[in-house]
N, C-alpha and C positions, 0 to 999 in steps of 0.2 A: 726339637731343634728348629732354628730359623723361624722363630715366632713372628718377627717383623715381616719376613717374606710371605709367610702364610696369610697374615692379615691383609697385606697389600693385594695379594692375588684374590682373596675372597671379596675384598671391596671392589676390585676390578670386575669380578663376576657380578657383584651387586649393581654396579653402574651400568653394565650392559643389559641386565635383565629387568631391573625395577621399572623402567618406562613401559614395559609390556605387562606388568602385573598390577592388579587393582590395589588401591590403598588399603583395603580391608584385609589383604593378604600380605602386606609388608612392602608393596610396590609403591609407585608414584603415579600410576595411571588413574585419572579421574573417571568418575562414573559418566556414562553417556546420558544424553537427554532422555532416552527411553528408560534408562535406569531410574532417573529422577521421577519420571511420570508414572511408572508402574511399580515403584517400590524397590526394596532391597533384593539383590540377587541371592540365590541360595548359597549357604555357607559351604565352602569346599574344604573338606577335611584333608585332602592331599596337599593343600597349600599351607597347612599349619606349620610344618617344619621350615618352610621358607620364611614365614613371618617370624618364627623363633630365631632363625639365623640372622635376619636383619636386625632384630632386637638386640642381639649380642654385638653385632658389628657397629651399631649406632646406638649404644646403650644410653648415652647422655641425652641425645636429642636427634631428631631427624635432620641430616645435614642439608644445608642449602646447596643449590646447584653450583654456586660459585666456589664452595668449599670442597666439592667432591674430588677435584684433581689434586688439591693441596693435601687432602687426607690420604689419597692413594700414594703420594710421594713421601710425605713426612710422617704419616701415621696419625692415629687418633690419640687424644689426650689420655684416655684410659687404657691404652694398649699395654699388656704385660703377658707373661707366659700363661697365666691362668685364663686370660681372655682368649688367647690363641687356642688353647686346649678345648675350651668350651665351643669355640667357633668351628674347629675341626670336627668335633663330635657332632655338632648340629648339621654340618655340611654332609657328613657320612649318613646321618639319618635322613636328610633330604634326598640324597642320592638313592638310598634304599627304597624310600617311599615312591619316588618317581619311576624307578626302574620296575618295581613290582606292579605299579599301576599303569605302565606304559601300554600294555596290551589293550586297555580300554580307553586310551586317551583319544578323544575326538577333537579336542581343542588344539588348534595350531600353536597357541601360546605355550602350552605345556610341552609339546614336542620340541619347540624352540628352547624351552627351559632345560629340558633333558639334555639336548646337545651341548649347551653351554656348561651344564654341570659336569659332563664327561670331559670337556675340554679343560675346565679348571682343575679337575682331578689329575689330568695328565701333567699340567703345569706344576701342581703341588708335588707330584712324584719326581719330576725332572729337577726341581729345585732342592730336593732332599728334605722337604717339609714333613714327609711322612715316615722318615727313617726311624725305626724303633718306636713309633708312636702307638700307644695302646689306648683304646677307648672302651668305656663300659657298655656292654651290649645287654646286660641284664643285672639283676641285683648283685649277684656274686661272680659274674663272669666278665672278663676283659678279652678283647680281641685286637689284633693289629688293624690299624685304620685302613691300610692298603688291602687287607684281606676282605674287610667289609665292603669296600668300594668294588673290588674285583667280583665278589659274590653277587653284588647288585647288578653289575653289567652282564654277568653270566645269564641272568634270567630276564634281561631287558628285551623288549620288542625292538628289533633293529630293522624293521621293514622300511623305515625312512632312510634314504640314502645318506643324508648328512649325519644322522645319528650313528649309522653303521660305520662310517668313516671315523667318527670321533671315538667309537668303541675300539676300533682297530689301533688307533694311535695310543690310547690308554694301555691296552693290553701289551703292545710292543714295548712301550716305555717302561712299564712296571716289570715286565718279564725280563728285560735286559739290564735292569738297574742292579748294581751291586753296592752293598753297604761299605763304609770305610774299612772294615775289617776283612773285606773280600767275600763275605757271605751274600748270597742272592737275596733280593728283597722278596721275591715271590718264589716259593718252593713247594715241593710235594704235590698234593692233589690240586692245589691252586695253579701250579705251573702246568700240570696235565690238562686241566680244564681250560686254561688259556690257549693251549695248542689246539684243543678240540674246537673251541669257538672260532679260532682263525681258520681252521680247516672247513668248518661249516659255512662260514662266510664265503670262502673261496669257491666252494662247490655249489652254493645256492644263490649268491647275489646276482641281481639283474644288472648291476652297474659294472661296466668294463673297467672303469677306473678303480673301483673298490676291489674288484677281482685281482687286478694287478697289484694293488697295495697289500691285499691279504697274502698273496703268494710271496711277495718280497718280505713281508713281516714274518712269515713262517720260516723262510730261509735264514733271515737275520737272527731270529730268536733261537732256532735249533743250532745254528753255528755258534752262537754265544754260549749256549748251554754246554756244548761239547768242548769249547775252549776252556770253560770253567772246570769241567770234569778233568781234562788233561792237566790243567794247572794244579788242581787238588791232588791228583795222583803223584805229580812230581814233588810236591811239598811233603807228602807222606813218605815217599822214597828217601828224600833227603833227611827227614827226621829219623827214619829207621837206620840209615847209614851213619 
């Protein structure tokens, strides 16, 4: 659902991050003078998913700077549902790779990229772009896109204050979102793990601001869960009567 919104949000993510990413990895950052003098930089496997995503978003050609704003508003000439699905799957893969590799990220640009990835994931959830969306996680298995993103954030290194805050926003947004039919977007073990991560941040964070945000997120999420439980019980009683 909301294919156009999803692609606009992903291109907004691209416009914010590409200037910090080398051209060899799908960005627009030129090589430094030292890079030209001493040869090619080592190939970074963790950036392959980013390059793949950029290839999907700008499949026809690399957009000129003058056209970036126009494409974010009006879309790309090749935009369709299939492109949106490919882009969402590539974005989920990028999130998974970055989160799993975050514990050994020494490069500030990657930490910056991880924060923007989580922020974009939050916007996708809030706009309903991930409602009922399934992506292939192996040859014969499919998973909900929001579960893949949540599982990635569960294992991410949140020692960076900005990334910690971005994770809190995603977990709260996903945990409180309900689908059009009234069903929760995040349920079962994923909901329990969400609450666990919020508790962990509240108890361990060194940031007073993030501590306050984690406490407020916990209160809002748990209140939301109990409100849904009460509403479900009332519906069941009405059906029985």
